[in-house]
Every structure is written in C-alpha cells, then in structure tokens.
N, CA and C atoms of all chains as a GROMACS GRO file, in nm:
protein
  576
    1THR      N    1   0.085  -0.121   0.000
    1THR     CA    2   0.000   0.000   0.000
    1THR      C    3   0.088   0.126   0.000
    2PRO      N    4   0.050   0.223  -0.079
    2PRO     CA    5   0.134   0.344  -0.087
    2PRO      C    6   0.139   0.418   0.047
    3THR      N    7   0.249   0.483   0.074
    3THR     CA    8   0.262   0.560   0.199
    3THR      C    9   0.196   0.697   0.180
    4GLN      N   10   0.185   0.771   0.290
    4GLN     CA   11   0.124   0.905   0.283
    4GLN      C   12   0.200   0.994   0.185
    5LEU      N   13   0.332   0.982   0.187
    5LEU     CA   14   0.413   1.067   0.100
    5LEU      C   15   0.391   1.030  -0.047
    6GLU      N   16   0.374   0.900  -0.073
    6GLU     CA   17   0.349   0.856  -0.212
    6GLU      C   18   0.211   0.902  -0.258
    7ILE      N   19   0.114   0.896  -0.166
    7ILE     CA   20  -0.021   0.944  -0.200
    7ILE      C   21  -0.016   1.094  -0.231
    8ALA      N   22   0.062   1.166  -0.151
    8ALA     CA   23   0.075   1.311  -0.173
    8ALA      C   24   0.136   1.338  -0.310
    9MET      N   25   0.242   1.263  -0.344
    9MET     CA   26   0.308   1.288  -0.473
    9MET      C   27   0.219   1.246  -0.589
   10ASP      N   28   0.144   1.136  -0.572
   10ASP     CA   29   0.050   1.096  -0.679
   10ASP      C   30  -0.053   1.206  -0.703
   11ALA      N   31  -0.098   1.270  -0.594
   11ALA     CA   32  -0.195   1.380  -0.609
   11ALA      C   33  -0.130   1.495  -0.686
   12MET      N   34  -0.004   1.523  -0.656
   12MET     CA   35   0.064   1.634  -0.726
   12MET      C   36   0.082   1.603  -0.873
   13ILE      N   37   0.112   1.477  -0.906
   13ILE     CA   38   0.127   1.439  -1.048
   13ILE      C   39  -0.006   1.459  -1.118
   14ARG      N   40  -0.114   1.413  -1.054
   14ARG     CA   41  -0.247   1.424  -1.119
   14ARG      C   42  -0.283   1.570  -1.143
   15ILE      N   43  -0.261   1.654  -1.041
   15ILE     CA   44  -0.298   1.796  -1.054
   15ILE      C   45  -0.214   1.860  -1.165
   16PHE      N   46  -0.085   1.830  -1.167
   16PHE     CA   47   0.003   1.889  -1.270
   16PHE      C   48  -0.039   1.837  -1.407
   17HIS      N   49  -0.056   1.705  -1.417
   17HIS     CA   50  -0.088   1.644  -1.547
   17HIS      C   51  -0.220   1.698  -1.599
   18TYR      N   52  -0.314   1.720  -1.505
   18TYR     CA   53  -0.447   1.770  -1.544
   18TYR      C   54  -0.435   1.909  -1.609
   19SER      N   55  -0.335   1.985  -1.565
   19SER     CA   56  -0.321   2.124  -1.617
   19SER      C   57  -0.242   2.127  -1.747
   20CYS      N   58  -0.178   2.015  -1.783
   20CYS     CA   59  -0.098   2.016  -1.907
   20CYS      C   60  -0.194   2.017  -2.027
   21LYS      N   61  -0.181   2.117  -2.109
   21LYS     CA   62  -0.268   2.121  -2.228
   21LYS      C   63  -0.212   2.024  -2.332
   22GLU      N   64  -0.268   2.021  -2.451
   22GLU     CA   65  -0.225   1.926  -2.555
   22GLU      C   66  -0.075   1.942  -2.581
   23GLY      N   67  -0.028   2.064  -2.588
   23GLY     CA   68   0.111   2.092  -2.625
   23GLY      C   69   0.206   1.985  -2.573
   24ASP      N   70   0.285   2.025  -2.478
   24ASP     CA   71   0.386   1.932  -2.423
   24ASP      C   72   0.327   1.873  -2.295
   25ARG      N   73   0.302   1.742  -2.298
   25ARG     CA   74   0.230   1.681  -2.185
   25ARG      C   75   0.307   1.690  -2.054
   26PHE      N   76   0.432   1.738  -2.061
   26PHE     CA   77   0.509   1.739  -1.936
   26PHE      C   78   0.544   1.880  -1.892
   27LYS      N   79   0.480   1.979  -1.957
   27LYS     CA   80   0.513   2.118  -1.921
   27LYS      C   81   0.387   2.204  -1.918
   28ILE      N   82   0.385   2.304  -1.834
   28ILE     CA   83   0.279   2.406  -1.842
   28ILE      C   84   0.351   2.540  -1.839
   29ASN      N   85   0.282   2.644  -1.890
   29ASN     CA   86   0.351   2.774  -1.883
   29ASN      C   87   0.318   2.842  -1.750
   30ASN      N   88   0.394   2.945  -1.718
   30ASN     CA   89   0.380   3.010  -1.588
   30ASN      C   90   0.241   3.068  -1.566
   31GLY      N   91   0.180   3.113  -1.678
   31GLY     CA   92   0.044   3.167  -1.666
   31GLY      C   93  -0.051   3.060  -1.613
   32GLU      N   94  -0.040   2.939  -1.673
   32GLU     CA   95  -0.124   2.827  -1.630
   32GLU      C   96  -0.089   2.787  -1.487
   33LEU      N   97   0.041   2.793  -1.456
   33LEU     CA   98   0.085   2.754  -1.321
   33LEU      C   99   0.023   2.847  -1.217
   34LYS      N  100   0.021   2.975  -1.248
   34LYS     CA  101  -0.034   3.071  -1.150
   34LYS      C  102  -0.182   3.041  -1.125
   35MET      N  103  -0.256   3.014  -1.234
   35MET     CA  104  -0.400   2.980  -1.216
   35MET      C  105  -0.413   2.852  -1.132
   36LEU      N  106  -0.329   2.753  -1.161
   36LEU     CA  107  -0.334   2.626  -1.089
   36LEU      C  108  -0.310   2.650  -0.940
   37LEU      N  109  -0.206   2.730  -0.909
   37LEU     CA  110  -0.172   2.756  -0.768
   37LEU      C  111  -0.287   2.830  -0.698
   38GLN      N  112  -0.347   2.927  -0.768
   38GLN     CA  113  -0.456   3.003  -0.706
   38GLN      C  114  -0.577   2.913  -0.682
   39ARG      N  115  -0.594   2.812  -0.771
   39ARG     CA  116  -0.711   2.724  -0.756
   39ARG      C  117  -0.687   2.615  -0.652
   40HIS      N  118  -0.562   2.566  -0.647
   40HIS     CA  119  -0.537   2.450  -0.560
   40HIS      C  120  -0.472   2.486  -0.426
   41LEU      N  121  -0.435   2.612  -0.409
   41LEU     CA  122  -0.377   2.653  -0.280
   41LEU      C  123  -0.459   2.769  -0.222
   42THR      N  124  -0.589   2.762  -0.246
   42THR     CA  125  -0.677   2.873  -0.209
   42THR      C  126  -0.665   2.907  -0.061
   43GLU      N  127  -0.675   2.803   0.024
   43GLU     CA  128  -0.672   2.831   0.168
   43GLU      C  129  -0.532   2.880   0.209
   44PHE      N  130  -0.427   2.814   0.156
   44PHE     CA  131  -0.290   2.859   0.189
   44PHE      C  132  -0.277   3.007   0.156
   45LEU      N  133  -0.321   3.044   0.035
   45LEU     CA  134  -0.298   3.181  -0.012
   45LEU      C  135  -0.385   3.281   0.064
   46SER      N  136  -0.491   3.230   0.129
   46SER     CA  137  -0.578   3.326   0.197
   46SER      C  138  -0.521   3.360   0.335
   47CYS      N  139  -0.433   3.277   0.391
   47CYS     CA  140  -0.381   3.312   0.524
   47CYS      C  141  -0.229   3.318   0.515
   48GLN      N  142  -0.178   3.404   0.429
   48GLN     CA  143  -0.034   3.411   0.406
   48GLN      C  144   0.041   3.459   0.530
   49LYS      N  145   0.150   3.392   0.561
   49LYS     CA  146   0.234   3.435   0.674
   49LYS      C  147   0.336   3.536   0.623
   50ASP      N  148   0.373   3.520   0.495
   50ASP     CA  149   0.477   3.609   0.438
   50ASP      C  150   0.424   3.664   0.304
   51PRO      N  151   0.328   3.760   0.311
   51PRO     CA  152   0.266   3.812   0.188
   51PRO      C  153   0.367   3.862   0.086
   52GLU      N  154   0.478   3.922   0.136
   52GLU     CA  155   0.579   3.973   0.042
   52GLU      C  156   0.635   3.859  -0.042
   53LEU      N  157   0.665   3.746   0.026
   53LEU     CA  158   0.723   3.632  -0.045
   53LEU      C  159   0.621   3.577  -0.146
   54VAL      N  160   0.494   3.572  -0.105
   54VAL     CA  161   0.391   3.519  -0.195
   54VAL      C  162   0.381   3.610  -0.318
   55ASP      N  163   0.378   3.743  -0.293
   55ASP     CA  164   0.368   3.835  -0.408
   55ASP      C  165   0.486   3.816  -0.501
   56LYS      N  166   0.605   3.799  -0.442
   56LYS     CA  167   0.726   3.786  -0.525
   56LYS      C  168   0.714   3.662  -0.614
   57ILE      N  169   0.666   3.552  -0.555
   57ILE     CA  170   0.652   3.427  -0.631
   57ILE      C  171   0.551   3.448  -0.744
   58MET      N  172   0.439   3.512  -0.712
   58MET     CA  173   0.333   3.529  -0.813
   58MET      C  174   0.379   3.627  -0.922
   59GLN      N  175   0.448   3.736  -0.880
   59GLN     CA  176   0.495   3.833  -0.980
   59GLN      C  177   0.597   3.767  -1.072
   60ASP      N  178   0.678   3.681  -1.013
   60ASP     CA  179   0.779   3.611  -1.094
   60ASP      C  180   0.708   3.528  -1.202
   61LEU      N  181   0.596   3.467  -1.164
   61LEU     CA  182   0.520   3.388  -1.262
   61LEU      C  183   0.465   3.480  -1.370
   62ASP      N  184   0.418   3.598  -1.328
   62ASP     CA  185   0.364   3.692  -1.428
   62ASP      C  186   0.474   3.738  -1.522
   63ALA      N  187   0.589   3.770  -1.462
   63ALA     CA  188   0.699   3.827  -1.543
   63ALA      C  189   0.742   3.727  -1.651
   64ASN      N  190   0.736   3.600  -1.617
   64ASN     CA  191   0.781   3.499  -1.716
   64ASN      C  192   0.663   3.415  -1.761
   65LYS      N  193   0.554   3.485  -1.790
   65LYS     CA  194   0.427   3.419  -1.815
   65LYS      C  195   0.436   3.302  -1.913
   66ASP      N  196   0.512   3.321  -2.021
   66ASP     CA  197   0.512   3.216  -2.124
   66ASP      C  198   0.622   3.113  -2.100
   67ASN      N  199   0.708   3.140  -2.001
   67ASN     CA  200   0.810   3.039  -1.973
   67ASN      C  201   0.742   2.910  -1.933
   68GLU      N  202   0.805   2.800  -1.967
   68GLU     CA  203   0.744   2.671  -1.936
   68GLU      C  204   0.809   2.610  -1.812
   69VAL      N  205   0.729   2.543  -1.730
   69VAL     CA  206   0.785   2.476  -1.611
   69VAL      C  207   0.750   2.328  -1.619
   70ASP      N  208   0.844   2.245  -1.573
   70ASP     CA  209   0.814   2.101  -1.570
   70ASP      C  210   0.769   2.064  -1.428
   71PHE      N  211   0.748   1.933  -1.406
   71PHE     CA  212   0.693   1.889  -1.277
   71PHE      C  213   0.782   1.932  -1.161
   72ASN      N  214   0.913   1.920  -1.177
   72ASN     CA  215   1.004   1.956  -1.066
   72ASN      C  216   0.988   2.102  -1.029
   73GLU      N  217   0.983   2.190  -1.130
   73GLU     CA  218   0.970   2.334  -1.100
   73GLU      C  219   0.835   2.364  -1.038
   74PHE      N  220   0.733   2.292  -1.083
   74PHE     CA  221   0.598   2.306  -1.024
   74PHE      C  222   0.605   2.276  -0.874
   75VAL      N  223   0.671   2.165  -0.839
   75VAL     CA  224   0.679   2.123  -0.699
   75VAL      C  225   0.759   2.225  -0.619
   76VAL      N  226   0.866   2.280  -0.677
   76VAL     CA  227   0.948   2.379  -0.607
   76VAL      C  228   0.863   2.502  -0.573
   77ARG      N  229   0.780   2.547  -0.669
   77ARG     CA  230   0.695   2.666  -0.644
   77ARG      C  231   0.592   2.634  -0.535
   78VAL      N  232   0.532   2.514  -0.540
   78VAL     CA  233   0.433   2.477  -0.439
   78VAL      C  234   0.499   2.476  -0.302
   79ALA      N  235   0.621   2.423  -0.293
   79ALA     CA  236   0.692   2.417  -0.164
   79ALA      C  237   0.720   2.559  -0.114
   80ALA      N  238   0.763   2.647  -0.206
   80ALA     CA  239   0.795   2.785  -0.164
   80ALA      C  240   0.670   2.854  -0.110
   81LEU      N  241   0.556   2.833  -0.176
   81LEU     CA  242   0.431   2.894  -0.129
   81LEU      C  243   0.387   2.831   0.003
   82THR      N  244   0.411   2.700   0.015
   82THR     CA  245   0.374   2.632   0.140
   82THR      C  246   0.449   2.695   0.257
   83VAL      N  247   0.578   2.720   0.237
   83VAL     CA  248   0.659   2.780   0.344
   83VAL      C  249   0.607   2.922   0.372
   84ALA      N  250   0.570   2.994   0.266
   84ALA     CA  251   0.529   3.135   0.284
   84ALA      C  252   0.389   3.144   0.345
   85CYS      N  253   0.315   3.032   0.347
   85CYS     CA  254   0.174   3.042   0.391
   85CYS      C  255   0.146   2.963   0.518
   86ASN      N  256   0.246   2.894   0.573
   86ASN     CA  257   0.218   2.805   0.686
   86ASN      C  258   0.277   2.854   0.817
   87ASP      N  259   0.192   2.862   0.920
   87ASP     CA  260   0.245   2.913   1.046
   87ASP      C  261   0.351   2.820   1.103
   88TYR      N  262   0.351   2.693   1.057
   88TYR     CA  263   0.458   2.603   1.102
   88TYR      C  264   0.594   2.668   1.074
   89PHE      N  265   0.601   2.744   0.964
   89PHE     CA  266   0.730   2.798   0.924
   89PHE      C  267   0.753   2.939   0.976
   90VAL      N  268   0.653   2.994   1.050
   90VAL     CA  269   0.659   3.137   1.079
   90VAL      C  270   0.787   3.172   1.154
   91GLU      N  271   0.832   3.084   1.244
   91GLU     CA  272   0.957   3.116   1.315
   91GLU      C  273   1.072   3.119   1.216
   92GLN      N  274   1.070   3.018   1.124
   92GLN     CA  275   1.180   3.010   1.026
   92GLN      C  276   1.182   3.138   0.944
   93LEU      N  277   1.062   3.190   0.911
   93LEU     CA  278   1.058   3.312   0.829
   93LEU      C  279   1.116   3.429   0.907
   94LYS      N  280   1.091   3.428   1.040
   94LYS     CA  281   1.142   3.541   1.121
   94LYS      C  282   1.293   3.540   1.121
   95LYS      N  283   1.351   3.419   1.116
   95LYS     CA  284   1.498   3.410   1.128
   95LYS      C  285   1.566   3.473   1.006
   96LYS      N  286   1.489   3.495   0.898
   96LYS     CA  287   1.555   3.542   0.772
   96LYS      C  288   1.632   3.671   0.796
   97THR      N  289  -1.262   2.403   0.322
   97THR     CA  290  -1.196   2.271   0.333
   97THR      C  291  -1.069   2.272   0.247
   98PRO      N  292  -0.964   2.213   0.299
   98PRO     CA  293  -0.837   2.215   0.224
   98PRO      C  294  -0.848   2.138   0.093
   99THR      N  295  -0.776   2.179  -0.007
   99THR     CA  296  -0.778   2.109  -0.136
   99THR      C  297  -0.682   1.990  -0.128
  100GLN      N  298  -0.686   1.905  -0.232
  100GLN     CA  299  -0.598   1.787  -0.235
  100GLN      C  300  -0.451   1.828  -0.227
  101LEU      N  301  -0.419   1.939  -0.295
  101LEU     CA  302  -0.279   1.983  -0.297
  101LEU      C  303  -0.238   2.030  -0.157
  102GLU      N  304  -0.332   2.096  -0.087
  102GLU     CA  305  -0.300   2.144   0.048
  102GLU      C  306  -0.286   2.025   0.144
  103ILE      N  307  -0.372   1.924   0.127
  103ILE     CA  308  -0.362   1.804   0.211
  103ILE      C  309  -0.226   1.737   0.184
  104ALA      N  310  -0.187   1.732   0.057
  104ALA     CA  311  -0.057   1.670   0.022
  104ALA      C  312   0.057   1.747   0.088
  105MET      N  313   0.052   1.881   0.083
  105MET     CA  314   0.162   1.958   0.140
  105MET      C  315   0.161   1.949   0.293
  106ASP      N  316   0.041   1.943   0.354
  106ASP     CA  317   0.036   1.926   0.501
  106ASP      C  318   0.102   1.794   0.540
  107ALA      N  319   0.077   1.689   0.458
  107ALA     CA  320   0.138   1.558   0.487
  107ALA      C  321   0.291   1.570   0.477
  108MET      N  322   0.338   1.645   0.378
  108MET     CA  323   0.485   1.658   0.362
  108MET      C  324   0.546   1.735   0.478
  109ILE      N  325   0.475   1.838   0.527
  109ILE     CA  326   0.527   1.914   0.642
  109ILE      C  327   0.536   1.822   0.763
  110ARG      N  328   0.430   1.742   0.785
  110ARG     CA  329   0.427   1.654   0.904
  110ARG      C  330   0.542   1.553   0.896
  111ILE      N  331   0.561   1.492   0.777
  111ILE     CA  332   0.666   1.390   0.764
  111ILE      C  333   0.803   1.454   0.786
  112PHE      N  334   0.823   1.572   0.729
  112PHE     CA  335   0.952   1.641   0.744
  112PHE      C  336   0.973   1.680   0.890
  113HIS      N  337   0.870   1.741   0.948
  113HIS     CA  338   0.880   1.790   1.086
  113HIS      C  339   0.907   1.674   1.181
  114TYR      N  340   0.841   1.560   1.152
  114TYR     CA  341   0.856   1.441   1.237
  114TYR      C  342   1.002   1.394   1.238
  115SER      N  343   1.073   1.418   1.127
  115SER     CA  344   1.212   1.369   1.118
  115SER      C  345   1.310   1.469   1.178
  116CYS      N  346   1.263   1.592   1.207
  116CYS     CA  347   1.357   1.691   1.261
  116CYS      C  348   1.389   1.653   1.406
  117LYS      N  349   1.515   1.631   1.432
  117LYS     CA  350   1.553   1.598   1.570
  117LYS      C  351   1.551   1.728   1.653
  118GLU      N  352   1.595   1.720   1.779
  118GLU     CA  353   1.591   1.837   1.868
  118GLU      C  354   1.664   1.954   1.802
  119GLY      N  355   1.781   1.928   1.748
  119GLY     CA  356   1.868   2.033   1.693
  119GLY      C  357   1.788   2.148   1.634
  120ASP      N  358   1.793   2.158   1.506
  120ASP     CA  359   1.724   2.270   1.438
  120ASP      C  360   1.590   2.217   1.388
  121ARG      N  361   1.482   2.271   1.442
  121ARG     CA  362   1.351   2.214   1.411
  121ARG      C  363   1.314   2.229   1.265
  122PHE      N  364   1.397   2.302   1.188
  122PHE     CA  365   1.358   2.323   1.047
  122PHE      C  366   1.457   2.260   0.951
  123LYS      N  367   1.548   2.177   1.006
  123LYS     CA  368   1.647   2.116   0.916
  123LYS      C  369   1.671   1.970   0.955
  124ILE      N  370   1.702   1.887   0.857
  124ILE     CA  371   1.751   1.753   0.889
  124ILE      C  372   1.878   1.734   0.808
  125ASN      N  373   1.964   1.640   0.851
  125ASN     CA  374   2.085   1.621   0.769
  125ASN      C  375   2.056   1.516   0.662
  126ASN      N  376   2.145   1.510   0.564
  126ASN     CA  377   2.120   1.423   0.447
  126ASN      C  378   2.107   1.276   0.487
  127GLY      N  379   2.182   1.238   0.594
  127GLY     CA  380   2.172   1.098   0.639
  127GLY      C  381   2.029   1.068   0.681
  128GLU      N  382   1.971   1.160   0.761
  128GLU     CA  383   1.832   1.142   0.806
  128GLU      C  384   1.736   1.147   0.686
  129LEU      N  385   1.769   1.235   0.590
  129LEU     CA  386   1.681   1.249   0.473
  129LEU      C  387   1.677   1.119   0.394
  130LYS      N  388   1.794   1.056   0.381
  130LYS     CA  389   1.798   0.931   0.303
  130LYS      C  390   1.711   0.825   0.371
  131MET      N  391   1.722   0.815   0.503
  131MET     CA  392   1.639   0.716   0.575
  131MET      C  393   1.492   0.748   0.556
  132LEU      N  394   1.459   0.877   0.567
  132LEU     CA  395   1.319   0.919   0.553
  132LEU      C  396   1.268   0.880   0.414
  133LEU      N  397   1.347   0.906   0.311
  133LEU     CA  398   1.304   0.875   0.174
  133LEU      C  399   1.285   0.725   0.156
  134GLN      N  400   1.378   0.648   0.213
  134GLN     CA  401   1.366   0.501   0.199
  134GLN      C  402   1.244   0.449   0.272
  135ARG      N  403   1.208   0.518   0.383
  135ARG     CA  404   1.092   0.471   0.460
  135ARG      C  405   0.962   0.518   0.398
  136HIS      N  406   0.961   0.638   0.345
  136HIS     CA  407   0.833   0.696   0.298
  136HIS      C  408   0.813   0.684   0.148
  137LEU      N  409   0.913   0.638   0.076
  137LEU     CA  410   0.896   0.620  -0.069
  137LEU      C  411   0.928   0.476  -0.107
  138THR      N  412   0.892   0.386  -0.018
  138THR     CA  413   0.929   0.245  -0.035
  138THR      C  414   0.881   0.190  -0.169
  139GLU      N  415   0.753   0.212  -0.198
  139GLU     CA  416   0.699   0.154  -0.322
  139GLU      C  417   0.762   0.223  -0.444
  140PHE      N  418   0.772   0.358  -0.438
  140PHE     CA  419   0.836   0.430  -0.550
  140PHE      C  420   0.973   0.370  -0.577
  141LEU      N  421   1.051   0.354  -0.469
  141LEU     CA  422   1.191   0.313  -0.488
  141LEU      C  423   1.201   0.167  -0.533
  142SER      N  424   1.092   0.092  -0.510
  142SER     CA  425   1.102  -0.051  -0.549
  142SER      C  426   1.074  -0.067  -0.697
  143CYS      N  427   1.006   0.029  -0.762
  143CYS     CA  428   0.981   0.008  -0.906
  143CYS      C  429   1.038   0.126  -0.984
  144GLN      N  430   1.168   0.146  -0.969
  144GLN     CA  431   1.233   0.262  -1.030
  144GLN      C  432   1.229   0.255  -1.183
  145LYS      N  433   1.199   0.367  -1.244
  145LYS     CA  434   1.200   0.374  -1.390
  145LYS      C  435   1.339   0.416  -1.436
  146ASP      N  436   1.409   0.490  -1.351
  146ASP     CA  437   1.542   0.542  -1.386
  146ASP      C  438   1.638   0.513  -1.270
  147PRO      N  439   1.677   0.383  -1.256
  147PRO     CA  440   1.760   0.345  -1.141
  147PRO      C  441   1.888   0.428  -1.130
  148GLU      N  442   1.946   0.464  -1.248
  148GLU     CA  443   2.068   0.544  -1.244
  148GLU      C  444   2.044   0.676  -1.171
  149LEU      N  445   1.930   0.740  -1.206
  149LEU     CA  446   1.898   0.870  -1.144
  149LEU      C  447   1.876   0.852  -0.994
  150VAL      N  448   1.807   0.745  -0.958
  150VAL     CA  449   1.780   0.722  -0.816
  150VAL      C  450   1.912   0.702  -0.742
  151ASP      N  451   2.001   0.620  -0.799
  151ASP     CA  452   2.131   0.597  -0.733
  151ASP      C  453   2.206   0.729  -0.715
  152LYS      N  454   2.200   0.810  -0.821
  152LYS     CA  455   2.274   0.938  -0.817
  152LYS      C  456   2.221   1.023  -0.702
  153ILE      N  457   2.088   1.029  -0.689
  153ILE     CA  458   2.027   1.110  -0.582
  153ILE      C  459   2.070   1.056  -0.446
  154MET      N  460   2.065   0.924  -0.432
  154MET     CA  461   2.097   0.864  -0.302
  154MET      C  462   2.247   0.880  -0.271
  155GLN      N  463   2.332   0.859  -0.374
  155GLN     CA  464   2.476   0.875  -0.350
  155GLN      C  465   2.508   1.019  -0.312
  156ASP      N  466   2.437   1.110  -0.374
  156ASP     CA  467   2.458   1.253  -0.341
  156ASP      C  468   2.427   1.276  -0.193
  157LEU      N  469   2.324   1.210  -0.145
  157LEU     CA  470   2.288   1.225  -0.002
  157LEU      C  471   2.399   1.165   0.084
  158ASP      N  472   2.454   1.051   0.039
  158ASP     CA  473   2.561   0.988   0.117
  158ASP      C  474   2.684   1.077   0.119
  159ALA      N  475   2.715   1.132   0.000
  159ALA     CA  476   2.838   1.211  -0.012
  159ALA      C  477   2.832   1.333   0.080
  160ASN      N  478   2.714   1.387   0.098
  160ASN     CA  479   2.701   1.507   0.182
  160ASN      C  480   2.620   1.475   0.308
  161LYS      N  481   2.655   1.362   0.367
  161LYS     CA  482   2.575   1.306   0.475
  161LYS      C  483   2.537   1.407   0.583
  162ASP      N  484   2.636   1.490   0.621
  162ASP     CA  485   2.607   1.578   0.736
  162ASP      C  486   2.552   1.713   0.691
  163ASN      N  487   2.551   1.734   0.559
  163ASN     CA  488   2.492   1.861   0.514
  163ASN      C  489   2.346   1.865   0.556
  164GLU      N  490   2.301   1.985   0.586
  164GLU     CA  491   2.163   1.998   0.634
  164GLU      C  492   2.071   2.043   0.520
  165VAL      N  493   1.947   1.994   0.518
  165VAL     CA  494   1.851   2.036   0.417
  165VAL      C  495   1.727   2.092   0.487
  166ASP      N  496   1.670   2.196   0.426
  166ASP     CA  497   1.546   2.250   0.484
  166ASP      C  498   1.428   2.192   0.408
  167PHE      N  499   1.308   2.239   0.441
  167PHE     CA  500   1.186   2.180   0.383
  167PHE      C  501   1.187   2.191   0.231
  168ASN      N  502   1.231   2.305   0.179
  168ASN     CA  503   1.230   2.322   0.032
  168ASN      C  504   1.318   2.218  -0.035
  169GLU      N  505   1.440   2.197   0.021
  169GLU     CA  506   1.531   2.101  -0.041
  169GLU      C  507   1.476   1.959  -0.028
  170PHE      N  508   1.410   1.932   0.084
  170PHE     CA  509   1.345   1.801   0.104
  170PHE      C  510   1.244   1.777  -0.008
  171VAL      N  511   1.159   1.878  -0.035
  171VAL     CA  512   1.055   1.862  -0.137
  171VAL      C  513   1.119   1.845  -0.275
  172VAL      N  514   1.227   1.916  -0.302
  172VAL     CA  515   1.295   1.904  -0.432
  172VAL      C  516   1.345   1.761  -0.452
  173ARG      N  517   1.402   1.701  -0.345
  173ARG     CA  518   1.454   1.563  -0.358
  173ARG      C  519   1.337   1.466  -0.380
  174VAL      N  520   1.227   1.487  -0.306
  174VAL     CA  521   1.111   1.397  -0.322
  174VAL      C  522   1.059   1.407  -0.466
  175ALA      N  523   1.054   1.529  -0.519
  175ALA     CA  524   1.005   1.547  -0.657
  175ALA      C  525   1.098   1.475  -0.756
  176ALA      N  526   1.228   1.487  -0.734
  176ALA     CA  527   1.324   1.425  -0.826
  176ALA      C  528   1.308   1.273  -0.824
  177LEU      N  529   1.289   1.217  -0.705
  177LEU     CA  530   1.270   1.072  -0.695
  177LEU      C  531   1.136   1.031  -0.755
  178THR      N  532   1.037   1.117  -0.738
  178THR     CA  533   0.905   1.087  -0.795
  178THR      C  534   0.916   1.074  -0.947
  179VAL      N  535   0.991   1.169  -1.007
  179VAL     CA  536   1.007   1.165  -1.153
  179VAL      C  537   1.084   1.038  -1.192
  180ALA      N  538   1.185   1.003  -1.110
  180ALA     CA  539   1.270   0.888  -1.146
  180ALA      C  540   1.200   0.756  -1.121
  181CYS      N  541   1.087   0.758  -1.052
  181CYS     CA  542   1.023   0.630  -1.013
  181CYS      C  543   0.885   0.612  -1.073
  182ASN      N  544   0.837   0.710  -1.150
  182ASN     CA  545   0.698   0.701  -1.195
  182ASN      C  546   0.686   0.680  -1.344
  183ASP      N  547   0.608   0.577  -1.384
  183ASP     CA  548   0.599   0.551  -1.528
  183ASP      C  549   0.532   0.667  -1.600
  184TYR      N  550   0.458   0.749  -1.525
  184TYR     CA  551   0.399   0.868  -1.588
  184TYR      C  552   0.508   0.948  -1.658
  185PHE      N  553   0.630   0.946  -1.599
  185PHE     CA  554   0.737   1.029  -1.653
  185PHE      C  555   0.828   0.953  -1.749
  186VAL      N  556   0.796   0.823  -1.772
  186VAL     CA  557   0.894   0.740  -1.843
  186VAL      C  558   0.926   0.801  -1.981
  187GLU      N  559   0.823   0.854  -2.048
  187GLU     CA  560   0.854   0.912  -2.180
  187GLU      C  561   0.948   1.032  -2.162
  188GLN      N  562   0.917   1.114  -2.059
  188GLN     CA  563   0.998   1.234  -2.037
  188GLN      C  564   1.143   1.193  -2.012
  189LEU      N  565   1.160   1.082  -1.940
  189LEU     CA  566   1.298   1.038  -1.910
  189LEU      C  567   1.367   0.995  -2.039
  190LYS      N  568   1.287   0.935  -2.132
  190LYS     CA  569   1.349   0.889  -2.258
  190LYS      C  570   1.399   1.007  -2.338
  191LYS      N  571   1.324   1.120  -2.327
  191LYS     CA  572   1.361   1.235  -2.411
  191LYS      C  573   1.496   1.291  -2.372
  192LYS      N  574   1.547   1.254  -2.254
  192LYS     CA  575   1.671   1.319  -2.204
  192LYS      C  576   1.783   1.304  -2.307
   0.00000   0.00000   0.00000
C-alpha cells in the first residue's frame, strides 16, 4: 500500500498532469501555473504568513508568463508557497 | 476545506517535521533524509523507472551526509525521486 508521502506525490502528479494542455504533456507555462496555484492553494494563499514572499513568487510567474515549467519546477513553487503560507514555518521566516 | 494539494503539502510538512531531531527544528541532515526517503517512498523506490537517477540522488545524499537540508530542499529531492520512479514520466525520461 502506498505511503502518505506517495499518496501526496500521486496527487501532485495528477494535478500537474491535469493542467498540461495538448502541447507538451510534461510542461505548463507560468500563466497556467499561476492559475493552478490560485485554484489548488486557495486556503494557503488566503492566510499568508509572508505576503511579500507570496507576491514575489506570483509576480515572478507573471513576469515569465510564457516560460514553461516542468513537474520539478511546479513542486518547487508549491513548496515555496507552502513555506510562505504556513504558520509552522513562521519562526523560520522570522529568522531570515 | 483544504484542497488535495493542500492536504498533500500538510502531509509533507508533518513527515519532514517528524524527522527533525531536537537540533534545528527546520532542518535535517542528508543521512536522516535518506532514511526518511527510503521509509516513505518504499513503493516508489522498489519500481524505479530510472535506477541510475535514483542511485545518483541517493549517493549525493551519502556524499554530503552531514549537510543539512530545509523543507524546500526536502521537497525538491522527493520530486526528483518521484520523476525517477513514476511511469507517468517514463517518456519524459526517454527524451533526455
């Protein structure tokens, strides 16, 4: 039986794959990524611990709207937003 | 209610946090990370699509055993192993 971490990663693959349009089945552009993050991290984004960091991540996506990201980059952005939105990390953010 | 992606990230925070020893509550060393990956990605690691890539990731952890990784780096390693172990990515791996 898959572990919790494997279930989590399977969910991330499905969400990413679902957003891949016909083009390249393994890439989405930053514009699509931003919509995906806003749709799938709604609660995280509503209680941001580090709004500046969240804005920076989102603006970066806007600035490179047509740049393409693969699954690894998708996961890196989700992790960065998770850190910026979770009180678990709030002490870590203060240490910056 | 949290979305699937938020549930997945909460699970990753719990697993990472659970592995943090007393030392720095936001970091684990590569030795601990390797054990965590072997314990929590058992099924992934048993049906590797790109064994070379998996070995490289694991050897890298061994080589820098005492180096510390934070949550972001933990997620990056999990994503890399996910790509190396999932048939969803097998075509992408062939394109390399």
